[in-house]
N, C-alpha and C positions, 0 to 999 in steps of 0.2 A: 658328444651330446646334442640333442636338435634344437635346432632354431629357433628360435620364438618368433612365429607366425603374426605378422600384423596383418591388426584389425584395422576399424573404423571405428571410433567409439563418438556416437553426436548423442549431447546433450541438451534439451530444451530448457533456456532458465539459468541466467548468470546471477543469481545474487546468490545469499548463502547457501545454499545446496547443493545449485548446482556447480558451485566452484571448488566448495568440499569433496565434490564426486571427483573434477576432475584433478585434484591434489592429489586424493585415493588412490586413482586409476594411475599417477605418474609415479604413486610410491613401488608399482608391483609391473609397470608396463613403462619402460623407457622409451619404448619406440613408436608403437602405432600411433596413427591421426588421431587428433579427438579434433573435434568440433563443435562450438559453443553455440549457441542459437540464441540473440539477446530482442525481441521484439521494439525495444528503447533505444534509444541512442543515446550516446556519450559517454563519458568514462563510468564502470562500475561503481556500483554504490551498494551502500547495505539500506535497506527499510529501517533498522534501527535507529537508523543516523535521522533520519526522517524528522523524529521530534526534538532530538539534539538543536539542528538547525532552526525550526519553527520556536525554540522557547529561546533563541540567540544565543545557545554556547557553541554553538560552530554558520561557520559560512557554509557556502555551498559546496567549496572541496574540501570541507572538512565530513561533507557524508561519503565519501570514496573510500573501498577500504580496498585496492588493488595499486601498486603502482603502475603507471601509464606503458611499463613494459615487459605487464606481467604475461600475454599471451608469448613474447618471444622467453622469456623465463621458463614458461612449462613448454614449451614448444607444441601451442594450442592454436589454432584457428579459432577467431572467437567473431563472428557475425553480429555488428547491432545495428541496429534499427530492420532487420530483416524478422518476421514471424513465421512460427511452422504453423501452416496453415491445413495441411492435411499427412495422414501417414497414411502409406499400405503394406501393413505388415507383413503382406504376401511376397510383394516384391522388396520392403526392408527399404522402405525410399521414401522423404518426406519433402513432400513441396512446401516452396519458402512463398512467402510474402510479393517478391523478384521475377517470382514467375521461374525460379531455378527448382532444382532440385537434388537435393542430395542424397548419396546412400549411404546405407548403415550395417555394420557388424551387428552392432549394439546400439537399443536408444534408450535414454533414461528422459522422464520427464519431470522436470523439475522444476516449474514453473509459480510453483507456488500459488498463491488464491487472486483474487479480483475481488474489486468493490462492491460488493453491496448496493445498487440504487436502487430506493423503493418504486415502485410502480403507481406513484402518485401524481398528481397535477404540478405543474411547478419547477418539474427538477430542472430544468433547460436553462434557468434564470440565473443571469449574471450573480455571482455572488454563494452558489451553492456550489461544494466539492468534495469530493473523497479525499481520503487521504491515503493513498497507497504509491503512490510511487513518486521520483524525484519531481516533476512536474508537477504532481498536484501539491506540494510543499510550496513551491518556489509561486506557485501562484495564492496560493492560501498567504503567504509571505504578505504580499505586494497587497490582498486586500486586509489584514488586521489592521495599518493603519486607519483606515477610513470606513470602518463600524465602529460604532457607537454601541451596539450589543452583538453578542453572538450566542450561536447556538451548536447544539452538535446532536445530532442524532445517532444511538447505540449506544450503550454504556459499555461494550466491551471494553477487549484490554486498550485497544485502537483510540475509542472514542474518549475514554479516562485519558488517557496520556494525550488527545488534542484537547479534552477539556482542561487539564495541568498546563500544558504549552500557552494556550490564550490565557490563564489566566497570569501566568508568570508574566505577561506582555501587558501584564494592566488590564485584562477584559474581564465582564462581569458575562457568565457565561451558562445559558438555559441548556440543561441538561435535560434530554427526553428517551427514553425507552418504555419499548412495550413490555419488556418480563416486570413481574413485582417489585426487582430491587436493580438496584446496578450491581455491572459486573455479573452476574446471573450464570455465569459457565465457571466461574473461580471463586467464590463464596460464596456462603447462605444468609440467609436472611441478618444473622447477626450480626457478620460481620460487616456489610453492605452496610446495615446503619449508621457503622462508624464511620464509612467514607460519606454518606450521606448529610450524616449530621455535617461536617467537616465542611464539605462543599456549601452546607448554607451559613453556617457562622462565619464565611467568606465572602457572604452575599451570593454565593452564585444558585438558579431555582432548581431544583430537581425533581420532574416530571416524571412517576414511574406507572407501571400495570397503564398505558395509555397509548395510541398509535398514533402516529402523523399520519393526518388525512391529504394535507393537501397544505403546497409553500406559496403562498402567498407573497406576490411581487407590485410593483409599481415603476411605471416605465423601462420593463423589462428586468428587473435587480430585484433581489430578496429584500423582501419588508418585514415574513413573519410564516412563523409553522401555524395550521390548524390543526387542533389535536381532537380525535373522537368524542371526548365531550364538550366540543362548541368551544373550546377558551382559545385563544390565540397568542403564541408566545412571539413579539417583536424580535427582530433580528435584522440585520445589514450584511451577514458574514452565517452562512450555514454549513458546516462539516457534516456530510455522511458517512 
């Protein structure tokens, strides 16, 4: 029987998709080298766990989704705090942020999505956060106690989950969505109205069909969001 040829599999991304790929490889290939590149530092975590942390269900370690010795168990190399900056498909190499290069026989890009930060004035103000990494969640968690009013721009799945977390932390939330209704990619207008009515019944505000034009600030910190109709939504914490 022919001996299996050892290869080097490289996976960019160490969240659910990247780790599922590693485990699938190990089901059929125990010997080949596998290297996973993760641009974030710290232990592997699940993005699904971010909202459980923000609503107080779990602490920071509760976001972790693998044991500390996971890499050893899987006979893999996991490089954290190292980003892939350039792929050369002809040479089959990946240039890393630490100026090193890794060669591969097969490459899987499982880096997931990135936060959408609107190209409007004020996005650099203190108190304005995306919500897609563990550090984002930690930053938001620290900011929640000092915010009397909060706002969320974008009412897709992550946005609505952020609203739910803030509500569970006893904050009133202004929801801003440029599409005609909340969760536009998931429900129709009739279904969205149920959610919008529930939010308003709990004293939250919903602003749909309106673009955020500018994030207003005072002393370097967010103080509100100006909408395209001229209205200003006050907030001391803004999740985008």
